[in-house]
C-alpha positions as CSV (number, residue, x, y, z in Angstrom):
1,M,17.8,1.9,-20.2
2,S,18.8,5.9,-20.3
3,D,16.9,8.3,-18.8
4,D,17.2,10.7,-22.1
5,R,15.4,7.6,-24.1
6,V,12.6,7.1,-21.2
7,N,12.3,10.6,-21.1
8,D,11.5,11.2,-24.7
9,L,9.2,8.0,-24.8
10,L,7.1,9.8,-22.3
11,T,7.8,13.6,-23.9
12,R,6.2,11.8,-27.4
13,F,3.4,10.2,-26.0
14,M,2.0,13.4,-24.5
15,E,2.3,15.4,-27.4
16,R,1.1,13.1,-29.4
17,L,-2.4,12.9,-27.2
18,N,-2.1,16.4,-26.9
19,E,-2.4,16.7,-30.9
20,Q,-5.6,14.3,-30.7
21,I,-6.6,16.2,-27.6
22,G,-6.6,19.5,-29.6
23,A,-8.4,17.6,-32.7
24,D,-11.2,16.3,-31.0
25,H,-11.4,20.0,-29.4
26,E,-11.4,21.4,-33.2
27,R,-14.0,19.0,-34.4
28,V,-16.6,19.7,-31.7
29,R,-16.5,23.0,-31.8
30,E,-17.3,23.2,-35.6
31,D,-19.9,20.1,-35.4
32,N,-21.7,22.6,-32.1
33,A,-21.5,25.6,-35.2
34,R,-23.1,23.3,-37.3
35,K,-25.7,22.2,-35.4
36,R,-26.0,25.4,-33.7
37,R,-26.9,27.1,-37.7
38,L,-29.2,23.9,-38.1
39,F,-31.1,25.1,-34.8
40,R,-31.8,28.4,-35.7
41,Q,-33.2,27.1,-39.1
42,S,-35.3,24.8,-36.9
43,P,-35.8,26.3,-33.5
44,A,-38.1,22.8,-32.7
45,L,-35.5,20.5,-33.1
46,G,-33.0,22.4,-31.1
47,I,-35.7,22.1,-28.3
48,A,-35.9,18.4,-29.1
49,S,-32.3,18.5,-29.0
50,N,-31.3,20.0,-25.5
51,I,-34.4,17.4,-24.1
52,I,-33.3,14.5,-25.4
53,Q,-29.9,14.6,-26.2
54,G,-29.4,12.5,-28.8
55,P,-27.3,12.4,-31.3
56,M,-28.3,15.9,-32.4
57,G,-27.7,17.1,-29.2
58,L,-24.9,19.9,-28.7
59,E,-21.4,18.4,-27.2
60,P,-19.8,20.4,-23.9
61,E,-17.3,22.9,-24.6
62,T,-16.7,24.5,-21.4
63,D,-15.6,23.4,-17.6
64,E,-19.5,24.4,-16.8
65,E,-20.8,22.1,-19.3
66,F,-18.8,19.1,-18.7
67,L,-19.5,19.6,-14.9
68,A,-23.1,19.9,-15.7
69,Y,-23.4,16.8,-18.2
70,A,-21.4,14.6,-15.8
71,S,-23.7,15.2,-12.6
72,R,-26.9,14.5,-14.9
73,R,-25.0,11.0,-15.4
74,V,-24.1,10.4,-11.6
75,R,-27.6,11.0,-10.8
76,T,-28.7,8.2,-13.6
77,I,-26.1,6.0,-12.5
78,L,-26.7,6.1,-8.7
79,D,-30.4,5.5,-9.7
80,D,-29.7,2.7,-11.4
81,P,-31.2,-0.4,-9.6
82,L,-27.9,-2.7,-10.2
83,C,-25.6,0.2,-9.1
84,V,-28.3,0.6,-5.4
85,R,-28.3,-3.0,-4.8
86,Y,-24.2,-3.2,-5.1
87,N,-24.2,-0.2,-3.0
88,N,-26.2,-2.3,-0.5
89,Y,-24.3,-5.2,-0.8
90,L,-21.2,-3.0,0.0
91,S,-22.5,-1.5,3.0
92,G,-23.6,-4.9,4.3
93,R,-22.9,-6.1,7.6
94,N,-19.7,-8.3,7.8
95,G,-16.9,-5.9,6.4
96,H,-15.7,-8.3,4.2
97,H,-17.0,-7.4,0.3
98,P,-15.4,-9.7,-2.4
99,N,-16.5,-9.3,-6.0
100,T,-17.8,-12.9,-6.2
101,E,-20.6,-12.3,-8.9
102,W,-20.8,-11.2,-12.3
103,W,-23.0,-8.5,-11.8
104,H,-21.0,-7.4,-8.6
105,A,-18.2,-6.4,-11.9
106,L,-20.9,-4.4,-13.4
107,G,-21.9,-2.5,-10.2
108,H,-18.5,-2.1,-10.1
109,Q,-17.9,-0.5,-13.1
110,M,-20.9,1.8,-12.8
111,L,-19.7,3.3,-9.4
112,V,-16.2,3.9,-10.9
113,E,-17.6,5.4,-13.4
114,A,-19.4,8.1,-10.8
115,V,-16.3,8.4,-8.9
116,W,-14.3,10.4,-11.7
117,S,-16.6,13.2,-11.5
118,N,-15.8,13.6,-7.9
119,A,-11.9,14.0,-7.9
120,I,-10.2,16.9,-6.9
121,T,-6.7,18.2,-7.7
122,R,-4.3,18.3,-4.5
123,A,-4.7,22.3,-4.4
124,Q,-8.8,22.1,-4.5
125,M,-8.3,19.6,-1.2
126,T,-8.3,22.7,1.4
127,P,-9.0,22.1,5.3
128,E,-12.6,22.6,5.3
129,V,-13.0,20.0,2.0
130,I,-11.2,17.7,4.0
131,R,-13.8,18.3,7.0
132,D,-16.6,18.1,4.9
133,H,-15.7,14.6,4.0
134,A,-15.1,13.9,7.3
135,Q,-18.6,14.7,8.8
136,H,-20.0,12.6,5.9
137,D,-17.7,9.6,6.6
138,S,-16.6,9.6,2.7
139,M,-13.1,8.9,0.7
140,I,-12.1,11.8,-0.8
141,T,-10.9,10.9,-4.3
142,V,-7.6,12.5,-5.8
143,W,-6.4,12.9,-9.8
144,D,-2.8,11.6,-10.0
145,P,-0.5,14.8,-9.0
146,R,1.9,13.9,-12.0
147,L,-0.8,14.9,-14.4
148,F,-2.7,17.8,-12.5
149,P,-0.2,19.1,-10.3
150,D,-0.2,22.7,-8.5
151,D,1.3,24.8,-11.7
152,G,-0.8,23.1,-14.2
153,G,0.1,20.0,-15.9
154,P,0.6,18.0,-19.2
155,L,-2.3,17.9,-20.6
156,L,-4.6,20.0,-22.7
157,L,-7.6,19.0,-20.3
158,S,-8.8,20.8,-17.1
159,P,-9.7,18.1,-14.6
160,T,-13.4,18.3,-15.2
161,E,-13.2,17.4,-18.9
162,A,-10.8,14.4,-18.1
163,A,-13.1,13.5,-15.9
164,F,-16.2,14.0,-18.4
165,E,-13.8,12.2,-21.0
166,W,-12.6,9.4,-18.4
167,M,-16.5,8.7,-17.2
168,G,-17.2,7.9,-20.8
169,R,-14.2,5.2,-21.4
170,T,-15.6,3.4,-18.0
171,R,-18.8,3.3,-19.2
172,T,-17.9,2.1,-23.2
173,A,-14.6,-0.7,-21.6
174,Q,-15.3,-4.4,-21.9
175,T,-16.1,-5.7,-18.4
176,Y,-13.7,-8.5,-16.7
177,L,-14.1,-10.5,-13.0
178,W,-10.6,-11.4,-12.0
179,H,-11.0,-13.9,-9.2
180,Q,-8.0,-13.9,-7.0
181,N,-6.4,-17.4,-8.0
182,T,-6.9,-16.5,-11.1
183,L,-5.4,-13.3,-11.4
184,E,-2.3,-15.5,-8.9
185,A,-1.8,-17.7,-11.8
186,A,-1.5,-14.7,-14.3
187,C,1.7,-12.8,-12.3
188,A,2.8,-15.8,-10.8
189,A,5.4,-15.9,-13.6
190,P,8.1,-13.1,-14.5
191,L,8.3,-11.4,-17.8
192,P,10.4,-11.6,-20.5
193,E,11.7,-8.7,-22.6
194,H,9.2,-7.9,-25.2
195,V,7.7,-4.7,-26.9
196,F,4.5,-2.8,-26.1
197,Q,2.1,-3.1,-29.3
198,P,-1.5,-2.3,-29.8
199,N,-2.0,-6.2,-30.3
200,A,-1.5,-6.3,-26.5
201,L,-5.7,-5.1,-25.9
202,P,-8.3,-7.1,-27.5
203,F,-10.7,-3.7,-26.9
204,T,-10.3,-0.4,-27.1
205,S,-11.1,-0.2,-23.4
206,L,-10.7,-2.8,-20.4
207,F,-12.4,-2.4,-17.3
208,F,-11.0,-5.0,-14.5
209,S,-12.6,-5.4,-11.4
210,F,-10.9,-7.8,-8.5
211,E,-12.1,-10.2,-6.2
212,M,-10.6,-9.1,-3.8
213,A,-8.0,-6.0,-3.2
214,A,-4.6,-6.8,-5.5
215,W,-1.5,-5.1,-5.3
216,T,-1.9,-5.0,-1.6
217,T,0.7,-2.6,0.4
218,R,2.1,-2.1,4.2
219,E,3.1,1.9,4.8
220,S,5.0,3.4,7.5
221,D,5.0,7.1,6.7
222,M,1.2,8.2,5.2
223,L,0.2,11.4,5.5
224,A,-2.9,12.1,7.4
225,Q,-4.6,15.0,6.1
226,E,-6.4,16.0,9.4
227,T,-3.5,16.2,11.5
228,G,-0.4,16.8,8.5
229,E,1.7,13.6,10.6
230,K,2.9,10.9,9.0
231,I,1.1,7.4,10.5
232,P,1.1,3.2,9.2
233,G,-1.9,2.2,7.1
234,H,-1.8,-0.1,3.5
235,T,-2.9,0.9,0.2
236,E,-5.3,-1.5,-2.2
237,T,-6.4,-1.8,-5.5
238,W,-10.0,-2.7,-6.3
239,W,-9.9,-2.0,-10.6
240,C,-7.7,-0.6,-13.2
241,L,-8.8,0.8,-16.4
242,I,-6.3,0.3,-19.9
243,T,-7.5,2.1,-22.4
244,R,-6.6,2.8,-26.1
245,L,-5.4,6.5,-26.6
246,G,-4.5,6.7,-30.4
247,D,-1.1,6.4,-31.6
248,A,0.2,7.9,-28.5
249,G,-0.2,4.8,-26.3
250,A,-2.9,3.3,-23.8
251,M,-3.1,4.5,-20.7
252,L,-3.0,2.7,-17.2
253,T,-5.5,3.9,-14.5
254,F,-6.3,2.2,-11.3
255,D,-7.3,3.5,-7.8
256,R,-4.6,3.6,-4.5
257,Q,-6.9,3.3,-1.8
258,T,-4.8,4.5,1.4
259,W,-6.4,3.6,5.3
260,P,-4.9,4.4,8.0
261,D,-4.3,1.7,10.8
262,D,-6.2,4.5,13.1
263,E,-9.5,3.9,12.2
264,R,-10.9,7.6,13.1
265,L,-8.6,8.6,10.4
266,L,-10.1,9.4,7.0
267,G,-8.8,7.1,3.8
268,M,-8.2,8.5,0.8
269,Q,-8.3,7.1,-3.1
270,Y,-5.7,8.2,-5.8
271,L,-7.0,7.8,-9.1
272,V,-3.2,7.1,-10.7
273,M,-2.2,7.0,-14.6
274,E,0.4,5.4,-15.9
275,P,1.5,6.1,-19.7
276,L,1.8,2.9,-22.0
277,P,4.1,4.0,-25.1
278,W,3.7,2.2,-28.5
279,G,7.0,1.0,-29.1
280,A,7.9,1.0,-25.2
281,R,10.4,-1.6,-24.1
282,W,9.6,-4.1,-21.1
283,P,11.5,-3.8,-18.8
284,Q,14.1,-1.4,-19.8
285,D,11.9,1.6,-20.6
286,F,9.5,0.8,-17.4
287,E,12.3,1.3,-14.7
288,G,11.9,3.8,-12.3
289,R,8.4,4.1,-12.7
290,L,7.0,4.8,-9.5
291,H,4.5,1.7,-9.9
292,F,6.5,-0.6,-11.8
293,N,5.4,-3.9,-10.5
294,Q,1.6,-2.5,-11.1
295,I,2.5,-2.5,-14.6
296,G,4.3,-5.6,-15.1
297,A,0.9,-7.2,-13.4
298,V,-0.9,-5.7,-16.2
299,L,0.9,-7.0,-18.9
300,R,0.7,-10.1,-17.8
301,M,-2.6,-10.3,-16.8
302,L,-3.2,-9.0,-21.1
303,A,-1.6,-11.8,-22.2
304,F,-2.9,-13.9,-19.8
305,M,-6.0,-13.8,-21.1
306,Q,-5.3,-14.4,-24.6
307,A,-3.9,-17.6,-23.8
308,P,-5.9,-20.4,-25.9
309,F,-6.4,-22.3,-22.0
310,V,-7.9,-19.5,-20.3
311,D,-11.6,-18.6,-21.1
312,T,-12.3,-15.1,-21.6
313,I,-15.5,-15.1,-23.6
314,P,-17.8,-12.0,-23.3
315,M,-21.4,-13.1,-22.5
316,T,-24.5,-11.7,-21.9
317,R,-25.5,-12.7,-19.0
318,S,-29.5,-12.4,-17.1
319,L,-29.0,-10.7,-13.7
320,P,-30.7,-12.1,-10.6
321,R,-34.4,-12.2,-10.3
322,P,-34.3,-9.4,-7.5
323,I,-32.5,-7.3,-9.5
324,R,-35.0,-7.7,-12.5
325,R,-37.6,-7.0,-10.6
326,D,-36.5,-3.7,-9.4
327,Y,-35.7,-2.8,-12.5
328,D,-39.3,-3.4,-13.6
329,R,-41.0,-1.6,-10.7
330,V,-39.5,1.7,-12.3
331,N,-40.0,0.7,-16.1
332,K,-36.2,0.4,-16.7
333,K,-34.7,-2.2,-19.0
334,W,-32.0,-3.8,-17.6
335,P,-28.2,-3.6,-19.1
336,T,-27.6,-6.3,-21.1
337,Q,-23.8,-5.6,-21.4
338,Q,-21.4,-8.4,-21.8
339,V,-19.0,-9.5,-18.8
340,S,-16.1,-11.7,-19.0
341,I,-14.8,-13.8,-16.1
342,I,-11.4,-14.8,-16.3
343,T,-11.4,-18.7,-15.7
344,L,-9.2,-21.6,-16.6
345,R,-10.3,-23.9,-19.2
346,A,-8.7,-26.9,-17.8
347,R,-6.9,-27.5,-14.5
348,P,-3.3,-29.4,-14.9
349,Q,-3.3,-33.4,-13.5
350,E,0.0,-35.2,-12.8
351,P,-0.7,-38.7,-15.0
352,T,1.2,-41.3,-14.3
353,Y,2.8,-42.8,-17.7
354,R,4.7,-45.7,-18.0
355,D,8.3,-46.8,-18.5
356,G,9.4,-46.3,-22.2
357,D,11.4,-44.4,-24.1
358,V,10.5,-41.6,-26.4
359,E,11.0,-42.2,-30.3
360,G,13.3,-39.7,-32.0
361,A,14.7,-37.4,-28.9
362,L,18.3,-37.0,-29.5
363,R,19.3,-37.3,-25.9
364,Q,18.0,-39.5,-23.6
365,Y,16.2,-38.7,-20.1
366,Q,15.6,-41.2,-17.1
367,H,12.3,-39.6,-16.3
368,S,9.3,-36.8,-17.4
369,W,9.0,-33.7,-15.4
370,W,6.8,-30.8,-15.9
371,V,7.2,-27.2,-17.0
372,N,6.0,-24.4,-15.2
373,G,3.9,-21.5,-16.7
374,H,5.8,-18.9,-18.4
375,Y,5.2,-16.1,-20.7
376,R,7.3,-15.8,-24.1
377,W,8.1,-12.7,-26.9
378,Q,6.5,-15.2,-29.8
379,Y,6.9,-14.3,-33.4
380,Y,4.3,-14.8,-36.0
381,P,5.5,-15.1,-39.7
382,S,2.5,-15.8,-41.0
383,T,1.7,-11.8,-39.8
384,R,5.4,-10.6,-39.1
385,E,4.6,-9.4,-35.9
386,H,5.9,-10.2,-32.1
387,K,3.1,-10.9,-29.6
388,L,3.5,-11.7,-25.7
389,I,2.0,-15.0,-25.1
390,A,1.3,-17.0,-21.8
391,I,2.4,-21.2,-21.8
392,A,0.6,-23.2,-19.9
393,P,2.5,-25.6,-17.7
394,F,2.9,-28.6,-19.6
395,M,5.3,-31.9,-19.5
396,K,8.3,-32.9,-21.0
397,Q,9.8,-36.5,-22.4
398,I,6.4,-38.0,-21.6
399,G,6.4,-41.5,-21.8
400,K,9.4,-41.7,-19.0
401,P,8.1,-41.9,-15.4
402,L,7.3,-39.0,-13.9
403,L,9.9,-37.3,-11.8
404,R,7.5,-36.4,-8.8
405,Q,7.1,-32.4,-7.6
406,L,5.6,-31.4,-4.3
407,R,2.6,-29.1,-5.6
408,D,0.6,-27.1,-3.8
409,V,-2.7,-26.2,-6.6
410,S,-5.8,-24.6,-5.6
411,R,-8.7,-23.1,-8.3
């Protein structure tokens, strides 16, 4: 695929996104001006709106206001009993903390929402900031330098406003927990050529929490921020967020944690952001992307979770009793947000079939056999649209002796 087409897709994506940002800025200014006129007529209403921050409250317009709103929200998150419990779980004695329970995914989502407010740009990562994080043994979180380079950037958003925006998108996203075996099943088959369309996303925003670190890679030339030297280490990803951005497309965001082999050095977390324009063709329009493999994995997951043999029904679940008691102690209601656990409805079995011919077959086969699961770019005449779908493993020529295959099946 020509570089001109790819660059044109990304350029139009950013142009449409900036048009939406500009329109949203204008809407906020007009709404705030209307509310201020109303507050001048009724000062009591203005005082009440500032206290409760309800629908009549002013929306932030400046970086100072975005920072104040975000800081208030972060304090609420970190004081939430569920978030406290999840933090305690992560800081337990054994160093292995998989996300196995549904409430782990919800606590994970709350922590990620708070992470956005701590993100800095590469230009802000000064030696003083690095020393401060090293003293507090905390991880530095860095914005994707392609969106916020030192000399400005393609977005009409400041990093502070972007953090506030993505905090909201994370908070309202539908929550999904991916167990490791289901993730491996979703990513096992190759992707056919297809076009990325709005029907790929069942919700406006989706938050994926992984049971284990996903997309782990070994690195030999990681940069140690403390010394400036190249060192060995590894990277891993624990979550991703996919969110619609109007008619521009969607944005894929995920963490890329870098961990040096030398435990005395500080780990870092990059907030990677990959634009997914509507109408982009796989794989042609994504070849050469820095995170080509991760984009392909997410496209598989989106198709896999909409397959009829996969259960993704969102359910309102009851928190464990100890966490509910924590909420009762502080006189708060526990969250009722729905969480989906991606599971297979049934595991394929290999039954033994009797001998016999298959009626109506144009070709004669001596055996039946299993066809591996795969993805298909399917056309639907009723809706006149294509859709990327996942096909479950199935048996061909049922009724013939089964052609045995060695399989390693785990669930």
